[in-house]
C-alpha positions as CSV (number, residue, x, y, z in Angstrom):
1,M,318.3,180.4,-37.3
2,T,318.9,184.2,-37.7
3,T,321.7,185.4,-34.8
4,Q,320.9,189.2,-34.2
5,P,323.7,191.3,-32.5
6,K,323.2,191.9,-28.8
7,D,321.8,195.6,-29.4
8,E,320.4,195.5,-32.6
9,R,316.7,195.5,-32.9
10,L,314.4,193.5,-35.7
11,S,313.4,195.0,-38.5
12,P,309.9,194.4,-39.6
13,D,310.7,192.5,-42.6
14,D,313.4,190.3,-40.5
15,R,312.0,186.9,-40.8
16,D,311.9,186.3,-37.0
17,F,309.5,189.7,-36.5
18,V,306.2,188.5,-35.5
19,T,303.9,191.0,-37.3
20,A,300.7,189.5,-35.8
21,L,302.0,190.2,-32.5
22,A,303.2,194.0,-33.1
23,S,299.9,194.5,-34.7
24,G,297.9,193.3,-31.5
25,L,300.0,195.7,-29.6
26,D,299.1,198.3,-32.1
27,V,295.5,197.5,-31.5
28,I,295.8,198.3,-27.4
29,L,298.2,201.2,-27.9
30,A,295.5,203.0,-30.2
31,F,293.4,203.4,-26.8
32,D,294.3,206.4,-25.0
33,Q,292.9,209.3,-22.8
34,E,291.2,211.0,-26.0
35,H,289.7,207.8,-27.5
36,P,289.0,205.4,-24.3
37,R,286.2,203.6,-26.2
38,M,286.1,203.3,-30.3
39,T,284.1,201.3,-32.9
40,L,285.7,199.0,-35.3
41,S,285.9,201.5,-37.8
42,E,287.8,204.1,-35.4
43,V,290.3,201.4,-34.4
44,A,291.1,200.7,-38.0
45,A,291.6,204.3,-38.7
46,R,293.9,204.7,-35.5
47,T,296.0,201.7,-36.6
48,G,296.2,202.1,-40.5
49,M,294.6,198.4,-40.6
50,N,291.6,197.3,-42.8
51,R,288.4,196.6,-41.0
52,A,288.9,193.1,-41.5
53,R,292.3,192.7,-39.9
54,A,291.4,195.2,-37.0
55,R,288.4,192.9,-36.5
56,R,290.4,189.9,-36.1
57,F,292.6,191.6,-33.7
58,L,289.9,193.1,-31.6
59,L,288.0,189.7,-31.1
60,T,291.0,188.1,-30.4
61,L,291.9,190.4,-27.5
62,N,288.5,190.1,-26.3
63,A,288.8,186.4,-26.0
64,L,291.9,186.8,-24.2
65,G,290.3,189.2,-22.0
66,Y,292.3,192.5,-22.8
67,V,289.6,194.2,-24.4
68,R,285.9,194.6,-23.6
69,K,283.1,194.9,-26.2
70,Q,280.0,197.0,-25.7
71,H,277.6,196.4,-28.5
72,R,279.3,198.5,-31.3
73,H,282.2,199.9,-29.1
74,F,285.5,198.6,-27.9
75,E,287.5,199.4,-24.8
76,L,290.5,198.2,-22.8
77,A,289.6,195.7,-19.7
78,P,291.5,195.9,-16.7
79,R,293.5,192.7,-17.5
80,T,295.9,195.1,-19.7
81,L,297.1,196.6,-16.6
82,Q,299.0,193.4,-15.7
83,L,301.2,194.2,-18.8
84,G,302.3,197.6,-17.2
85,Y,302.7,195.8,-13.8
86,A,304.9,193.3,-15.5
87,Y,307.5,196.1,-16.3
88,L,307.0,197.7,-12.8
89,S,307.3,194.5,-10.9
90,A,310.3,193.4,-13.1
91,N,312.0,196.8,-12.0
92,N,311.8,196.4,-8.3
93,Y,314.3,199.6,-8.1
94,R,311.0,201.6,-8.5
95,T,310.4,201.1,-4.6
96,V,313.5,202.7,-3.6
97,I,313.2,205.5,-5.9
98,Q,309.5,206.0,-4.8
99,Q,310.4,206.6,-1.3
100,H,313.1,209.3,-2.7
101,L,310.7,211.1,-4.9
102,E,308.1,211.2,-1.9
103,D,311.2,212.7,0.3
104,I,311.4,215.4,-2.3
105,T,307.8,216.3,-2.5
106,R,308.1,216.5,1.5
107,E,311.2,218.7,1.3
108,T,310.3,221.1,-1.4
109,G,306.5,221.1,-1.4
110,E,306.6,220.2,-5.1
111,S,306.0,217.2,-7.2
112,S,308.6,215.0,-8.1
113,S,308.9,211.9,-10.8
114,L,310.7,209.3,-12.4
115,G,310.8,208.9,-16.3
116,V,312.4,206.4,-18.8
117,L,312.8,206.9,-22.1
118,D,310.6,205.3,-25.0
119,G,311.7,206.0,-28.4
120,S,311.1,210.0,-28.7
121,D,308.9,210.2,-25.4
122,V,309.5,210.1,-21.8
123,I,307.2,208.0,-20.1
124,Y,306.2,208.2,-16.3
125,V,306.9,205.3,-14.4
126,G,307.0,206.7,-10.7
127,R,305.3,209.6,-9.1
128,S,304.7,212.0,-6.1
129,A,302.3,214.7,-6.7
130,A,302.0,217.6,-4.8
131,P,298.5,219.0,-4.1
132,H,298.8,221.7,-6.4
133,R,298.1,220.8,-10.3
134,L,300.7,222.3,-12.9
135,M,299.5,221.3,-15.9
136,A,296.1,221.0,-18.0
137,I,296.9,217.2,-18.2
138,T,296.9,215.1,-15.2
139,L,300.5,213.7,-15.0
140,A,300.6,209.8,-13.6
141,V,302.2,206.8,-13.9
142,G,301.8,205.9,-17.7
143,T,301.9,209.7,-18.8
144,R,303.8,209.7,-21.9
145,L,305.3,213.1,-23.2
146,P,307.8,214.4,-26.0
147,A,311.2,214.1,-24.5
148,V,312.5,217.2,-26.2
149,L,310.4,219.3,-24.5
150,T,310.9,218.1,-20.8
151,S,313.5,218.0,-18.5
152,M,313.6,214.1,-17.8
153,G,313.5,213.7,-21.4
154,R,316.5,216.0,-22.2
155,V,318.6,214.2,-19.5
156,L,317.7,211.0,-20.8
157,L,318.2,212.1,-24.4
158,A,321.9,213.5,-23.5
159,Q,322.6,210.2,-22.1
160,L,322.3,208.6,-25.9
161,P,325.4,207.9,-28.0
162,D,325.7,210.6,-30.7
163,E,325.1,208.5,-33.5
164,E,321.9,207.2,-31.6
165,L,320.7,210.6,-30.6
166,D,321.2,212.3,-34.3
167,A,319.0,209.4,-35.6
168,L,316.4,210.0,-33.1
169,L,316.4,213.9,-33.5
170,E,316.1,213.2,-37.3
171,T,312.4,211.9,-36.8
172,V,311.4,214.3,-34.3
173,T,309.0,217.5,-35.2
174,L,309.7,220.5,-32.9
175,E,306.4,222.1,-32.4
176,R,305.9,225.6,-30.7
177,H,303.8,224.9,-27.5
178,T,304.9,228.4,-25.8
179,E,306.6,231.2,-26.5
180,H,309.6,229.8,-25.0
181,T,309.6,226.5,-26.8
182,I,313.1,225.6,-28.7
183,T,312.1,224.9,-32.2
184,D,315.3,224.9,-34.0
185,K,317.1,221.6,-34.3
186,R,320.4,222.8,-33.7
187,E,319.6,225.0,-30.8
188,L,318.2,221.9,-29.2
189,R,321.5,220.1,-30.0
190,D,323.5,222.9,-28.3
191,C,320.9,222.5,-25.3
192,L,321.5,218.8,-25.1
193,R,325.3,219.2,-25.5
194,R,325.2,221.4,-22.1
195,V,322.8,219.1,-20.3
196,R,325.3,216.2,-20.9
197,E,328.3,218.3,-19.3
198,Q,326.3,219.6,-16.4
199,G,324.5,216.6,-15.6
200,Y,321.5,218.5,-14.9
201,C,318.5,220.2,-17.0
202,I,316.2,222.8,-16.4
203,V,313.4,223.6,-18.7
204,D,311.3,226.7,-18.3
205,Q,307.9,227.1,-19.6
206,E,308.6,225.2,-23.0
207,L,305.9,222.7,-22.8
208,D,303.3,224.8,-20.9
209,S,303.3,228.4,-19.5
210,G,304.0,228.5,-16.3
211,L,305.7,224.8,-15.8
212,R,309.4,224.8,-14.7
213,S,310.9,221.6,-14.0
214,L,314.6,220.3,-12.9
215,A,315.8,217.0,-13.7
216,V,319.1,215.0,-13.0
217,P,320.0,211.3,-14.4
218,T,319.8,208.2,-12.0
219,F,322.2,205.3,-12.0
220,D,322.4,202.0,-10.2
221,A,325.4,201.1,-8.5
222,H,327.2,199.6,-11.6
223,G,326.5,202.6,-13.7
224,R,323.6,201.9,-15.6
225,L,321.3,204.2,-16.5
226,L,317.9,203.8,-14.6
227,G,316.1,206.8,-15.7
228,A,315.5,210.8,-14.8
229,I,314.1,212.0,-11.3
230,N,312.7,215.6,-11.3
231,V,311.1,218.4,-9.4
232,S,308.2,220.5,-11.6
233,T,307.2,223.4,-10.2
234,N,304.9,226.7,-11.1
235,A,307.4,229.6,-12.4
236,A,305.4,232.3,-10.3
237,R,306.0,230.1,-7.3
238,I,309.3,229.1,-7.7
239,D,312.4,231.1,-9.2
240,L,315.4,229.7,-11.3
241,A,317.6,230.8,-8.4
242,T,315.8,228.2,-6.3
243,L,316.0,225.4,-8.5
244,T,319.8,225.9,-9.0
245,E,320.8,226.8,-5.5
246,R,318.1,224.6,-3.5
247,F,316.5,221.9,-5.7
248,L,319.5,220.9,-7.7
249,P,321.7,219.8,-4.8
250,L,318.7,217.9,-3.0
251,L,318.0,215.9,-6.4
252,Q,321.8,215.2,-6.9
253,E,322.2,213.7,-3.2
254,K,318.9,211.8,-4.1
255,A,320.4,210.6,-7.2
256,H,323.4,209.5,-5.2
257,Q,321.6,208.0,-2.8
258,I,319.8,205.7,-5.1
259,A,322.9,204.8,-6.8
260,M,324.1,203.6,-3.6
261,Q,320.8,201.5,-2.7
262,V,320.1,200.0,-6.1
263,S,322.5,197.2,-7.6
């Protein structure tokens, strides 16, 4: 039997790698906000599978209750929520952090979130939304955004060992979203180095014009990284001085309280 080092992931050509399981998950992840219902051909195209292979996975997922078939179209069934719930329930620190996110929103009047790193994306796993909307897309638990363009993402990237960070950045394409977006990898690395040194990150209108956010990392009582918490606001409403002088101490205090409460 093959024994893998503790932190080493299997590669697709390893004999212990279950290709069918990976392909089934690829089919589930092919559905998103822009593709909630798809035909067999569309699923095959999005996953890079041939039609016969995609059909077998769709019919299997349908039999298991994870996919619904309506005439020529397929869509995810509510049972897929159990996959996300398994993660959320296994990480019960979210209940503690959720209360702090709501406290941040109450004290600042702005939205606050908890994010974790998944590859080159940051995933929202906790959210306390203010009444005003900040972006064209709706941010909610489960939303994925490019880590390099968000304050939570950069805080989490800054926690990576240099070798791992360099390898990840090699795979990332820096696309311009606004006139403020960092598109040079050397400049981005300098930014991440500053984030690591100062312990927080401000991203000012790089992902969306008018969107300004501040994030700090959160750890448990043993120093294990839990994720990052942020506060996001409109640049026309909250200036940078308010972020650093009022919001930053609040986030740092909340991160300290989380570390005291989560073991």
